[in-house]
N, CA, C and O atoms as a DFTB+ gen file, in Angstrom:
360 C
 N C O
     1  1       0.836      -1.188       0.000
     2  2       0.000       0.000       0.000
     3  2       0.880       1.250       0.000
     4  3       1.901       1.316       0.685
     5  1       0.464       2.214      -0.769
     6  2       1.163       3.493      -0.829
     7  2       0.224       4.562      -0.296
     8  3      -0.934       4.645      -0.706
     9  1       0.722       5.368       0.607
    10  2      -0.090       6.435       1.186
    11  2       0.078       7.723       0.396
    12  3       0.984       7.845      -0.429
    13  1      -0.800       8.679       0.654
    14  2      -0.765       9.970      -0.017
    15  2       0.579      10.656       0.209
    16  3       1.007      10.832       1.350
    17  1       1.244      11.044      -0.883
    18  2       2.513      11.755      -0.791
    19  2       3.729      10.872      -0.583
    20  3       4.848      11.378      -0.503
    21  1       3.536       9.565      -0.494
    22  2       4.660       8.647      -0.279
    23  2       5.240       8.246      -1.636
    24  3       4.503       7.824      -2.527
    25  1       6.566       8.379      -1.792
    26  2       7.198       8.045      -3.064
    27  2       7.271       6.541      -3.267
    28  3       7.415       5.765      -2.322
    29  1       7.166       6.156      -4.543
    30  2       7.201       4.756      -4.924
    31  2       8.173       4.607      -6.091
    32  3       8.092       5.352      -7.068
    33  1       9.084       3.653      -5.993
    34  2      10.015       3.381      -7.089
    35  2       9.305       2.480      -8.087
    36  3       8.850       1.389      -7.743
    37  1       9.215       2.951      -9.337
    38  2       8.519       2.207     -10.373
    39  2       9.494       1.320     -11.144
    40  3       9.143       0.201     -11.521
    41  1      10.690       1.796     -11.380
    42  2      11.672       1.037     -12.147
    43  2      12.936       1.845     -12.300
    44  3      13.115       2.883     -11.664
    45  1      13.812       1.349     -13.156
    46  2      15.055       2.071     -13.366
    47  2      15.867       1.486     -14.497
    48  3      15.527       0.447     -15.064
    49  1      16.936       2.168     -14.811
    50  2      17.853       1.752     -15.873
    51  2      19.268       1.862     -15.326
    52  3      19.630       2.858     -14.699
    53  1      20.057       0.831     -15.572
    54  2      21.475       0.872     -15.208
    55  2      22.265       0.735     -16.503
    56  3      22.035      -0.181     -17.293
    57  1      23.204       1.665     -16.710
    58  2      24.024       1.629     -17.921
    59  2      25.485       1.668     -17.512
    60  3      25.886       2.477     -16.676
    61  1      26.266       0.796     -18.103
    62  2      27.702       0.752     -17.841
    63  2      28.418       1.028     -19.160
    64  3      28.183       0.356     -20.164
    65  1      29.293       2.028     -19.136
    66  2      30.041       2.406     -20.334
    67  2      31.526       2.207     -20.042
    68  3      32.036       2.658     -19.016
    69  1      32.206       1.531     -20.955
    70  2      33.633       1.262     -20.775
    71  2      34.375       1.721     -22.029
    72  3      33.947       1.444     -23.150
    73  1      35.491       2.425     -21.830
    74  2      36.281       2.857     -22.984
    75  2      37.764       2.836     -22.644
    76  3      38.162       2.959     -21.486
    77  1      38.562       2.680     -23.684
    78  2      40.020       2.672     -23.553
    79  2      40.540       4.075     -23.881
    80  3      40.167       4.665     -24.895
    81  1      41.396       4.592     -23.018
    82  2      41.984       5.918     -23.219
    83  2      43.493       5.752     -23.331
    84  3      44.136       5.173     -22.456
    85  1      44.044       6.271     -24.422
    86  2      45.492       6.158     -24.636
    87  2      46.140       7.524     -24.432
    88  3      45.717       8.515     -25.027
    89  1      47.162       7.569     -23.590
    90  2      47.959       8.775     -23.361
    91  2      49.354       8.512     -23.910
    92  3      49.940       7.460     -23.653
    93  1      49.884       9.471     -24.668
    94  2      51.227       9.260     -25.224
    95  2      51.972      10.577     -25.369
    96  3      51.376      11.651     -25.443
    97  1      53.278      10.462     -25.406
    98  2      54.144      11.612     -25.655
    99  2      54.110      11.865     -27.162
   100  3      54.356      10.947     -27.944
   101  1      53.808      13.100     -27.579
   102  2      53.752      13.389     -29.012
   103  2      55.039      12.959     -29.726
   104  3      56.138      13.106     -29.193
   105  1      54.887      12.445     -30.893
   106  2      55.937      11.964     -31.794
   107  2      56.584      10.683     -31.248
   108  3      56.607       9.671     -31.948
   109  1      57.108      10.704     -30.019
   110  2      57.784       9.522     -29.472
   111  2      56.818       8.346     -29.288
   112  3      57.211       7.190     -29.440
   113  1      55.578       8.637     -28.966
   114  2      54.593       7.575     -28.782
   115  2      54.180       6.909     -30.077
   116  3      53.545       5.856     -30.047
   117  1      54.528       7.500     -31.227
   118  2      54.160       6.946     -32.531
   119  2      55.263       6.091     -33.157
   120  3      55.044       5.492     -34.209
   121  1      56.427       6.023     -32.543
   122  2      57.542       5.239     -33.089
   123  2      57.232       3.745     -32.913
   124  3      56.914       3.312     -31.806
   125  1      57.322       2.958     -33.988
   126  2      57.071       1.517     -33.864
   127  2      58.014       0.880     -32.833
   128  3      59.191       1.235     -32.768
   129  1      57.512      -0.031     -32.053
   130  2      58.196      -0.762     -30.986
   131  2      58.616       0.143     -29.826
   132  3      58.210      -0.103     -28.690
   133  1      59.404       1.163     -30.075
   134  2      59.851       2.077     -29.015
   135  2      58.707       2.926     -28.459
   136  3      58.768       3.383     -27.318
   137  1      57.682       3.133     -29.253
   138  2      56.562       3.975     -28.844
   139  2      55.844       3.461     -27.605
   140  3      55.233       4.241     -26.874
   141  1      55.914       2.153     -27.362
   142  2      55.271       1.568     -26.176
   143  2      55.841       2.126     -24.873
   144  3      55.148       2.170     -23.856
   145  1      57.087       2.546     -24.906
   146  2      57.720       3.113     -23.715
   147  2      57.195       4.515     -23.401
   148  3      57.335       5.000     -22.278
   149  1      56.597       5.152     -24.388
   150  2      56.161       6.541     -24.231
   151  2      54.637       6.717     -24.249
   152  3      54.128       7.817     -24.465
   153  1      53.925       5.611     -24.018
   154  2      52.470       5.732     -23.967
   155  2      51.887       4.757     -22.955
   156  3      52.508       3.762     -22.582
   157  1      50.683       5.075     -22.530
   158  2      49.977       4.204     -21.583
   159  2      48.506       4.131     -21.990
   160  3      47.967       5.045     -22.614
   161  1      47.887       3.035     -21.625
   162  2      46.471       2.834     -21.922
   163  2      45.728       2.572     -20.619
   164  3      46.154       1.757     -19.801
   165  1      44.621       3.266     -20.439
   166  2      43.795       3.094     -19.247
   167  2      42.378       2.720     -19.672
   168  3      41.909       3.118     -20.739
   169  1      41.717       1.960     -18.830
   170  2      40.316       1.619     -19.059
   171  2      39.462       2.456     -18.117
   172  3      39.629       2.400     -16.898
   173  1      38.551       3.231     -18.686
   174  2      37.631       4.043     -17.887
   175  2      36.265       3.376     -17.898
   176  3      35.757       2.990     -18.950
   177  1      35.678       3.247     -16.717
   178  2      34.347       2.658     -16.589
   179  2      33.427       3.700     -15.961
   180  3      33.735       4.270     -14.914
   181  1      32.301       3.938     -16.612
   182  2      31.327       4.912     -16.114
   183  2      29.995       4.198     -15.901
   184  3      29.445       3.605     -16.829
   185  1      29.486       4.260     -14.678
   186  2      28.190       3.668     -14.346
   187  2      27.159       4.781     -14.209
   188  3      27.405       5.790     -13.547
   189  1      26.008       4.591     -14.836
   190  2      24.912       5.539     -14.739
   191  2      23.662       4.786     -14.304
   192  3      23.340       3.731     -14.850
   193  1      22.970       5.333     -13.326
   194  2      21.741       4.700     -12.849
   195  2      20.629       5.746     -12.819
   196  3      20.774       6.809     -12.216
   197  1      19.525       5.428     -13.479
   198  2      18.362       6.308     -13.501
   199  2      17.219       5.566     -12.818
   200  3      16.910       4.426     -13.167
   201  1      16.596       6.221     -11.847
   202  2      15.499       5.612     -11.101
   203  2      14.232       6.421     -11.359
   204  3      14.248       7.650     -11.287
   205  1      13.135       5.727     -11.659
   206  2      11.848       6.374     -11.905
   207  2      10.998       6.300     -10.642
   208  3      10.692       5.220     -10.138
   209  1      10.626       7.477     -10.145
   210  2       9.817       7.579      -8.930
   211  2       8.482       8.236      -9.259
   212  3       8.399       9.096     -10.135
   213  1       7.444       7.820      -8.547
   214  2       6.172       8.530      -8.634
   215  2       5.735       8.875      -7.219
   216  3       6.032       8.153      -6.268
   217  1       5.032       9.980      -7.097
   218  2       4.493      10.403      -5.808
   219  2       2.993      10.607      -5.983
   220  3       2.568      11.647      -6.486
   221  1       2.189       9.637      -5.579
   222  2       0.742       9.781      -5.737
   223  2       0.153      10.741      -4.699
   224  3       0.610      10.805      -3.558
   225  1      -0.855      11.474      -5.118
   226  2      -1.600      12.355      -4.222
   227  2      -3.081      12.006      -4.363
   228  3      -3.639      12.066      -5.458
   229  1      -3.697      11.648      -3.269
   230  2      -5.104      11.271      -3.278
   231  2      -5.941      12.545      -3.226
   232  3      -5.763      13.393      -2.352
   233  1      -6.860      12.655      -4.186
   234  2      -7.692      13.847      -4.289
   235  2      -9.156      13.418      -4.237
   236  3      -9.593      12.570      -5.015
   237  1      -9.893      14.003      -3.331
   238  2     -11.326      13.721      -3.204
   239  2     -12.080      14.974      -3.635
   240  3     -12.150      15.954      -2.893
   241  1     -12.645      14.933      -4.846
   242  2     -13.317      16.106      -5.398
   243  2     -14.823      15.856      -5.423
   244  3     -15.309      14.887      -6.008
   245  1     -15.525      16.743      -4.782
   246  2     -16.985      16.626      -4.730
   247  2     -17.653      17.623      -5.682
   248  3     -18.780      17.402      -6.125
   249  1     -16.957      18.715      -5.991
   250  2     -17.503      19.765      -6.846
   251  2     -16.891      19.641      -8.247
   252  3     -15.668      19.675      -8.377
   253  1     -17.718      19.497      -9.310
   254  2     -17.183      19.373     -10.676
   255  2     -16.326      20.564     -11.102
   256  3     -15.406      20.395     -11.903
   257  1     -16.600      21.750     -10.592
   258  2     -15.796      22.934     -10.940
   259  2     -14.376      22.786     -10.404
   260  3     -13.422      23.228     -11.045
   261  1     -14.231      22.170      -9.241
   262  2     -12.898      21.933      -8.684
   263  2     -12.113      20.953      -9.550
   264  3     -10.895      21.072      -9.689
   265  1     -12.818      19.987     -10.131
   266  2     -12.167      19.018     -11.013
   267  2     -11.608      19.713     -12.249
   268  3     -10.493      19.410     -12.675
   269  1     -12.365      20.639     -12.830
   270  2     -11.892      21.378     -14.004
   271  2     -10.664      22.223     -13.667
   272  3      -9.719      22.282     -14.454
   273  1     -10.672      22.876     -12.504
   274  2      -9.516      23.670     -12.078
   275  2      -8.285      22.785     -11.930
   276  3      -7.182      23.171     -12.316
   277  1      -8.482      21.604     -11.373
   278  2      -7.368      20.675     -11.191
   279  2      -6.817      20.211     -12.534
   280  3      -5.602      20.101     -12.700
   281  1      -7.698      19.937     -13.493
   282  2      -7.256      19.525     -14.830
   283  2      -6.415      20.623     -15.481
   284  3      -5.362      20.342     -16.053
   285  1      -6.876      21.871     -15.397
   286  2      -6.140      22.996     -15.979
   287  2      -4.772      23.156     -15.319
   288  3      -3.769      23.389     -15.993
   289  1      -4.747      23.030     -14.005
   290  2      -3.485      23.159     -13.267
   291  2      -2.500      22.075     -13.697
   292  3      -1.317      22.355     -13.886
   293  1      -2.976      20.841     -13.853
   294  2      -2.106      19.742     -14.264
   295  2      -1.617      19.912     -15.693
   296  3      -0.466      19.593     -15.991
   297  1      -2.477      20.414     -16.590
   298  2      -2.059      20.657     -17.971
   299  2      -0.956      21.713     -18.022
   300  3       0.020      21.558     -18.755
   301  1      -1.111      22.790     -17.242
   302  2      -0.076      23.831     -17.176
   303  2       1.224      23.267     -16.624
   304  3       2.303      23.554     -17.144
   305  1       1.120      22.465     -15.571
   306  2       2.307      21.869     -14.946
   307  2       3.040      20.971     -15.941
   308  3       4.267      21.010     -16.027
   309  1       2.285      20.156     -16.698
   310  2       2.888      19.257     -17.676
   311  2       3.542      20.043     -18.811
   312  3       4.649      19.713     -19.234
   313  1       2.866      21.079     -19.303
   314  2       3.406      21.898     -20.390
   315  2       4.712      22.571     -19.959
   316  3       5.697      22.543     -20.697
   317  1       4.721      23.173     -18.771
   318  2       5.930      23.837     -18.270
   319  2       7.054      22.834     -18.049
   320  3       8.215      23.127     -18.332
   321  1       6.716      21.663     -17.547
   322  2       7.728      20.632     -17.319
   323  2       8.371      20.173     -18.613
   324  3       9.582      19.958     -18.660
   325  1       7.568      20.019     -19.674
   326  2       8.107      19.600     -20.969
   327  2       9.006      20.685     -21.556
   328  3      10.038      20.375     -22.151
   329  1       8.629      21.949     -21.396
   330  2       9.460      23.045     -21.899
   331  2      10.803      23.087     -21.174
   332  3      11.840      23.308     -21.799
   333  1      10.785      22.877     -19.864
   334  2      12.033      22.855     -19.094
   335  2      12.897      21.673     -19.507
   336  3      14.120      21.792     -19.588
   337  1      12.268      20.535     -19.768
   338  2      13.010      19.351     -20.198
   339  2      13.679      19.597     -21.548
   340  3      14.839      19.231     -21.739
   341  1      12.960      20.212     -22.482
   342  2      13.529      20.512     -23.801
   343  2      14.729      21.445     -23.678
   344  3      15.745      21.240     -24.341
   345  1      14.616      22.476     -22.827
   346  2      15.730      23.409     -22.629
   347  2      16.939      22.692     -22.037
   348  3      18.077      22.953     -22.429
   349  1      16.690      21.794     -21.098
   350  2      17.788      21.094     -20.420
   351  2      18.498      20.116     -21.339
   352  3      19.676      19.824     -21.132
   353  1      17.806      19.602     -22.356
   354  2      18.409      18.595     -23.230
   355  2      18.935      19.177     -24.530
   356  3      19.435      18.431     -25.373
   357  1      18.838      20.479     -24.717
   358  2      19.355      21.101     -25.952
   359  2      20.847      21.282     -25.890
   360  3      21.448      21.787     -26.838
């Protein structure tokens, strides 16, 4: 059971990214055989975890006019949220 205002984890995504990074001394690192002495290779691992949360709010509406106000408020909230998301991802 989830109570009003209590957060609930719905799901998530875990992503692991691995890449090889080579560092070398310019020119000397490109010499065949000897170049190994002037360069190093490292493995970088990056873990990313995204968790999806929802926070339910129980609403008891007895007046139909209050329901319309709530719908308008939610539409505005969703529109503003999408605009902020677009700006953040540009």
